[in-house]
C-alpha positions, 0 to 999 in steps of 0.5 A: 078159579085157576088160582085156587086150583094151583093152590090145591095142587101146591098143597097136594105136592107139599103133603106128598113131600111131607109124607115122603120125608116122614116115610124116609125118616121112619125108615132111617130111624128103624135102620139106626135102631136095628143097627144099634141093637145088632152092634150092642148085641155083637159087642156083648157077644164078643165080651162074653166070648172073651170072658169064656176064653179067659176062663177056659185058659185057667182050666190049664192051671187048675191043680196041674203040674206045669213046667217053668215055660208055662209059668212065664207064659201065664204071666205074659197071657194075663199081663195087664188083666185083673188077675194075680200071678203068685210064684213061689220058687225053691229059693223062697221055700228054702228061705221061708223065714229069712227073706233077706237071704233070698238073692237079689230080691228087691224089698226096698220101696213100696211093696207091689209098686217098686218092690216085691209084694210077698203073699203068704200061702197056707194049706198046700204042702211045699218041700224045701231042698232038704226034703222038709215039708211046709204048709205055710210059706210065701211067694211073689205077687206079679201082675194084679196086686192082691190087697191082703198079703195074708189072704190065700188059704186052700179051700176045696182045691183052690186058694181063696181070698176074701179081699180084692186088689190094691187100687191106685187112683181108682185103678188096679195096681200092677207089679210088672218087674219080672226081669229076674224071672229070667235071671239065673242066680236070683230068688225069682228065677224060673228055670225052663224045665223046673216043675210047678204045681199050679193052683187057681185063686178064687175070690169070695164069690167063687170067680177065678182071680189068679193063679199060684205056682209053687215050685216042686222040682228043679231042672 
């Protein structure tokens, strides 16, 4: 009888231990699930906040007149992000049909990779040094490279592209050779005090995918 009693006690202890283990396991799984949910929610919230910040930054370039310092700051802010920066300087407007006369413009190599990528703009009037107006001209595409060089046309206050970015091995191609922005005497030089009209670039869905800067005055 004593042996049977001891066996009952052992079984009771085993049952209690199993119950305790199960309880701890349930609590652990609950904490893990809640923690994971909070982490995912936090990550989604951070992503949303970052997207909101980027979109709010674009508001500063929506049909605004800005100085050269802000043009260069825009490139720095969006460098490496999926946004195109297109800059048209006075030299490019003056040589609208003769790109070869633009000083120190690198056109040798693959456009948008190791040579400048020309993007043609249409619908926003630009004026050359002689005061002559142009409604179609070109600019240099920095950062994320637009796929269609003839894609940017004005529509409801923004340049609209019907295409996407150039892809290189599954990733967006970037053009980041910007040293001439700071080199006086080159076609790409951006004077600190020069004025530029900034206009957003939007894709076919209406999402902002870049900014165009067209020089309107010298220092």
